N, C-alpha and C positions, 0 to 999 in steps of 0.2 A: 425173455427171461437170461436169469442169471447164465454165462455159459460156465460149466467145468474149471475148464482151465483157470478162471477167475476166481473160484470158489476156496480150489485147490491152492493159489498163490496168496487170496486172502487168509489162510490159516494159518501161514508160515509168517506174518507179521502182527508183532506184538500189540495189545490192547486190549481196552475193555468193550470193546463192540463184541457181539456175538455173530455168529452164522445168520440165525434167525432174525437178529435186528439189522444185520448186512441185506436181509431179502428185503425188509421192511422196509427200510432208506430208500432201494433202489423201486419198489411198487411205490413209493410216496413221490417220488421225481419223477419217473414215467407216467403217473398219470393224472400229478397234475402244472406239469409243467407241457407247453406244446412247442414243437420244432420252430424255428424261424432262421431267417438270413439275417437277420439283424444282428449283430454281435452283443452279447449280454457278458455282463461280469458275475461269476460265481465265486463263494467265497467257503472254507473250510475252514470254523475256526477253534482253532486246537487239536491240529492234526495228529501231534507226537509224530508216529512214523509215517503216517497217511494211511491208515485201514481204512476208516472212512472215507477218505479220499478217495480210492481205488473204485469203491463201490458206486459213488456219486459221480466221478467220471465214467465209470461202464453206461449209466444210466443216460447220463449225456451225450455223451457218443452216440449208442441205440438210439437216441431220439434224434440224430441230428444237428443237436445243438451247434453253433458256434460261439465265440468268445475267450473271455480269460477266465482261467481258472485259479482262484491265487487259496494257498495253505498258510494259515497264521499258526506260527508257535512249533512247525516241525521240528523234529529231532534234526537238526540243519548239523550235520557234522560228515565232513568230505570220507571219515573213516567209518561211519554207519553203513552196516550192509544190506539196514532196509532203505538207504535211499535209491537204491539201485531200483527198487520195486518202483520206486516214484514217477520211473520212465515206462511204466506198464502201460 
């Protein structure tokens, strides 16, 4: 299940995805992917400030998945305060 700290951090990021949609995304990933020691590539298209990426990465991490995660079209601005959340 999603940790309350992840949900609280999620709420600080601007974007259109709601908490209920985030929980649904988390469960879709958890129930449809299986862990593997073979590295995989994961992509979040149109991530903007990383709101959906945070949830996807949390689910992948909880699964023990390994690989590379790419955010396409993030709000890539070194002064953007939401960029700090990407390290989460």
